[in-house]
N, C-alpha and C positions, 0 to 999 in steps of 0.2 A: 382423454384430457391430458394436456401437457403437464408433466409432473410439477414444474415450477409454478404454473398457474394454480394447480390444485393446492399446492403448499400455501400460496398467498390467500386463497379463498378460505382455507381452514383457519388460518390465523385471524383474518378479518372477521370470520364468524365467531371466533372466541371473544374478540373485542366487542362485537355487537351484543353477545349474550351477557357480557360483564357489565356493560353500561346501559342502564335503564333509560330509554329514549325519552320517557315522559318525566324523568327526574329533572329538577331545576339545575341550572348552571350555578357554579360557585364562583362568583366574581371576586377577585382578590381585593378590589377596592371596598367591598362590603365588609372586609375584615381589617380595614385600616391601612391598606397599602396606599402610598402616595406617589404619584408620577412626577416627582420633582428632581430626580436623578441624584438626590442627596440623602434622603431619608433611608435608613437601613430597614428594608421591608422584609427581612428574613422571617421574623416572627409572624407577620401578617400573612405572608404567602403560605407558610407552613401551617398556620391555623386553618386556612381555607382547605388545604389538602387533608388535614387531620379530620375536619368535620365532614368533608365529602366521603372520606373513607369510613367514618363511623356510621354513615347513612347507607353504606353498601357500595359506594363507589360512584363514579360519574365524571363530569367534566369540570375542571378548575380553569377558569378563563382569565387570561391576562389581557386587558383592554389596551387600546392605543396609549402611548406614553412610555417614558423611560423609568424603570423601577430598579433601584440599586438593591443588591442582595448578596448574602453569603450563601452557603450551601443549602439547597432545598432538597429534602428527602422525599422521594415518591413512595407511595404505598400501593399495594395490589389494587387492581381495578380502577386506577386513576388515569385520566387523560388530561395532561397539562397542555392547554391549547392557547397559543399565542396568536391573537388576532392581528390583522394588518396594522402596521404601525406600532405594534407592541415591542418592547425591548426590556429584557432583564440584563442588567450590567453587573459583572462581578466586582465586589468591593475589594480593593487592594490596599488595606491599611495595616498590614502586618498580621491580619487574622490568618489562621492556619485551617484549611479545609481541603478535602480531597477533590471535590468537583462542584461546579456551580449547580448542576442538576444531577442528583445521585439516586440510583435505584439499586438496592442491596437485598438480594434474595426475595424479590417480589415477582409477581406474575400479572399478566393482562394489564400491562402498562404502556402508555404511549406519550410521545411528545409531538404535537402536530401544530399546524397553522403556518401562516406566512410571516410571522413575526421573527424576532432576532434574539439570540442569546449571545451576549457580548462578553468575551473572556477578559478584556482589559489587560491582555498579556504584557504589554509594555510597562505597566505600572508595578509588576512583580519583579523580583530579582532576575536579571538577565544572566543566563549561563547554562552550559551543557549539563552541569551537575548541580545547579542551583536548587535548593530545597524549597518546599512549601509552594509549589506552583500547581494550581488546580487544573484539572481537565474542565472542559465545558459540559460534556455529558459523559457519565460513566455508569454502565449497567454491569453489575457484578453478580454472577450466579443467578441470573433472572431467566424467566420463561415467558414466551408469548409477548414479544416487544415490538412496537412499531415506532419508528422515528420518520416523520413525513413532512416534507415541504419547508421545514424551518431553515433559517439562516444562522450559521454558526461563525462568529467572527473573532479573530485575534485572541486565540487561546494563550494561556501562560505556559501550557505544556501540550500534550496530545489533545486533539480536539474532541473526537468522539471515540470512546473506548468501550469495547465489548469484551468482557472477561468471563469465561465459564458460563456463558449464556447460550440459550438455545431457542429455536423457533423465533427468529428475529428477521424483521424486514426494515431496511433503511432505504427510503424511496424519495426521490426528488429533493434531496437535501443539498443545500449550497454551503460550501465551506471556503472561507478566505482567512488564512492564518500565517502571518509573517511578523508577528510582534515579538517573538522570543525564540530561543533555540528549542529543539525537540518538538517543533510544531507539526507533528504528524496530522494527517487528515482523518482517516478512519483506521483504527486498529482492531483487528478481528481475532478473537480467541474464543472458540466455542464450536457449536455444530448446528446444522440446519439453518443457515443464514443466507439471506438474499440481499445483495446491494444492487440497486438499480436506479438508473436515471439521475445519478448524483453529479454535481459539478464541484470539483475540488481544486483549490489553488493554495498550496502549502509550502512552507519553508523546508520541512523535512518530508519523510516518505508520505506519498499521497494516500495510497491504500496498502496497508501492511497486515499480512496474516502472521500471527504469532501462536506459539504453543508453550506457555511459560509456567504451567501448573506443575508443582513438585510431584504430583502423582503421575506425571508423564501422560496426561490426557491429550488425545490427538484432536487437532482442529480439523473437522471433516464436514463433508456435504455442504460446500460453500458455492454459491453462484454469484458472480459479479458480471453485470452486463449493462450496456448502453450508458456508460459513464464517460465524462470528460475529466481528465486529471492532469494537473500541472504541478511541478515540484522542482526544487533545487537539489533534491536528493533522488531517491528511487521513486518511480512512478507507480509500479505495481510490484510488490515484494512479498516473499515468504521467508521469514527469519529476519533478523536474528531472534533469539528466543525460540529455539526449535527443540525443546527437550522431548516433547511427545512427537511432534511432526505434523504432517499435512496429508490428508487422504481425500480423494474424490472431490477435486476442485475443478470448477468450470469457470473460465473467464472469456468473455466474448464481446465484440462490437464496442470497443472502447477507443477513444481518441486521446492520445497522450502528447503533452507538449511541455516546454520549459515554463517556469513560473513567471508571473507578471513582474515580480521584483525579487531582489536577492540582497537583503540588508546584512546577512551574516556570512554567506558562502561566496567566496571570490575565486572560483575555480580557475579563471583565465588570467589571474594576476601575474603568474610566473611563466616566463616564456618556455621553460623546459617542460611545462605541462601540455603544451601543444593543443590547448582548447581553443577552438576556432571562433567562438562567439562569447560575448560578455556574460550572459546568463545561460545556464544549461542545467539539465537534470543529469544525475549520475548514470543510472541504468533505466531503460524503459521497462524491461521485465527482469527482475532479479529473483532467482530461486536458490535458496540457501539452506543447507543442513550442516551446521557447524557445532551444535551443542548436543550431539546424539540425535535420536529420533529417526523417523522415516519420512521420506517424501515419496508418495506413490499415487498414481492415477491422477495426473494433472493434464487438463486440456485447455489450451489457450489459442483462440482463433479470432481472425478479423480485427486486427489491431493496427492502427496507424500511429506513427510517432515522429515528431520533429523535435529539434532542440535538445537531443540527448547525447551524452558522450558515448555510451555503449548500449546498443539496442537490446542484446540478450546476454545475461550473465547467469551462469549456473555454477554453483560451488558446493562441493562436498568437502568439508574440512573437519578438523579436530580441535576446536578452540577450547572447550572446557571438558566435555565428557568423551568417553570412547566413541570412535567414529560410527555414525549412523549409516543409513542407506538412502540411495537416491535412484529412483527407477520409474519407468513407465510414464513418460512425458511426451505429449504431442503438442507442437507449436506450429501453427499453419496460418497462411494468409496474412503475412506481416509486411508492412511497408514502412521503412524507417529511414530517417536522415540523421547521420551521426556526425559529431563535431569534435573528434579527438583521434588520437592514434591508439586508443584502447578498443580493439575490435570486440565483437561478440566472442564469448568464451564458454566452453564446457570443461570444467577443471575439477577432477577428483584429487586424491592424494595417493602416494605409492601404496599399493596393496588394496586400495579401496576405490573401485571404479564407479563412475556414474554410468548407469545401464539403461538400455532400452529407451533411447530418445529418438524421436522423429521430428525433423525439421522439413516442412513442406511449403513451397510457394513463398519464399522469402526474398524480398527485394531490399537491398541496403544501399543507400546513397552515401558513400564514404567521402570524407574530405580529402583522403589520400595524404600524400606528403611523406610517407614512410621511407626511411633510408635503408641502405644495405646494412648499416650498423644495427638498425632496429630489427631487420630480418634475421640477423645472425646472433643477437644477444641471447645469453643464457637466462632463462626465466627461473627465478627462485621458487621453491615449494611454498614457503611461508604457511605451513600447515595450521598454525595456531593464531594467525593474525585475524583481525577483524575483517569480515568478508565484504569488500567493496571492489569495484572494477579496478581500482588502482593498487590492489593487493600485490600485483606482480610488477608494478612500476607504471610509469605514465606512457609507455609504449609497449606494444605486443607484436610478436613477429608475424602477424597476419593482417591483411587489410580487410578480410571478411569474417573469418571464424578460426579461432584457436581451440584445438581439442587436445586434452592431455588426461591420461588415466581414465579412459572411458572404453566401453565395450557395447557392441550391438547398437551402433548409431546409423540411422538411415536419413539421408539427405536427398531431397528431390526438388529440383528447380530452385536453386540457390544462386541469386544474381548479385554481383557487386558492381556498382557504377562509381568510378573514381572521378572526383572533381579535379584532382591534380595527380601528376605522375607518382607512382608508388613502387618502391623496390622490394616490397614484401609479397609473398604468395597470398592468393585469396584464402586458401586453406592451409593450415599448419597442423600436422598430426604428430603427436608424440605419445608413445605408449598407448596406442589405440588398437583394439582388437575388434574384428568383424564390423568394419565400417563400409557402407555402400553409399556412394554419392552419384547421382545422375543429374544431368543438365546443370552442371556448375559453369557459370559464365562470368567473365570479367569484361566490363566495358570501360575503356580508358587505357592509358599508357602505364603498364607495369614493367619495370626495368629488371626483369629476372629471367631465369632460364625456364621456369615452370610456374604454373598457377597453383600447383600443389606441392607442398614439401612434406616428406614423410621421415620420421625418426622413430625407429622401433615400432613400426606399424605392421600388424599381422592380419592377414586375411582382409585386406582393405582394397577397395576398387573405386576409382573415380572416373566417371564418364563426363567429359566436357562437351 
């Protein structure tokens, strides 16, 4: 049996055993909740949860209608079920709370149904560092968690956060969040987690893996598959917040694109940014270790992306803690259309290489337009800067892939198609050891002597 399917069946069996099918449903309106969008229903909903928990657990049902509420605290063995047409809306009257739906150190919990959790994010203080902005769903140090089919709209901060949690399935969830800054879609910190069949359209990172626990706990055994993700920032990201790091990560069969709207990020406003479309994501795939920690055993395959500035961004840096390690990554079967002069990058720092990376069957449709000045510019190290594609400037000396401070890199079938003439090489290698590239191709007019530029590159070979 497929390991992931077995994992899902185990978790679902745990839920089935926790919830007595013959037990009655706990309807929140039976506890005084009113669907008038004005009444504060926090106490009524919480009373339904508490009584259901006291009777051994079961299903707390939110019927059709809009119910205003502050934070709802889930308990073990509770299924919060939102029926079709049901909506719980976050109250934003200055009240301070962590999340609209909160699970803290509970197990066998779920949030299901086709209803909506509305974060009301635009009614909270707008700002990157603005305080007291709740998540929509937050599971902290929980076990055996299911979030399925619900709609999560307009968070005040991150939308769905998993922290220190394990044995989690997030399936069929729809997220739309452009009401405030920091509107991440799904943030993952834990282990044994499956994200599948989700549709995310967010202002900040769409799917973001983190490792932020002070004990340096590693985020590991993560599967992300069959998702559609849109963002004005990074589409699929590991870091920042990489104290422990990431191990045994599998990402596959995802479609990435630019966000539907961009009320806060105006990447194309300045002409020297060379962003070719009004709305774009930053990086399609961003892998980052900049706070210590280790990134090891990551596989990403079968990804399509449009509307991004940089298709693939890998960064090993030294932002806060001693430099960590970055190794054993395979990225394959990628089709991307990029809209900037910031090409894909593999960038370590002096003395600390990114190691053992394979790029296979990569097709990049580049907007081109790079100048000879772009091709010859000196790229700063910026070891401690925040890791985004623009960390080295709004132009990079490669039209396809820039590689620096890296070793044992294997590239097979790497194609760059230029929409406009470009004076930069397709590959730019600087302080690279043991690189082998085969079937490197450039389609379009590039105004240079070579398709590959090497600076301090040892034991490297490129076959075009």
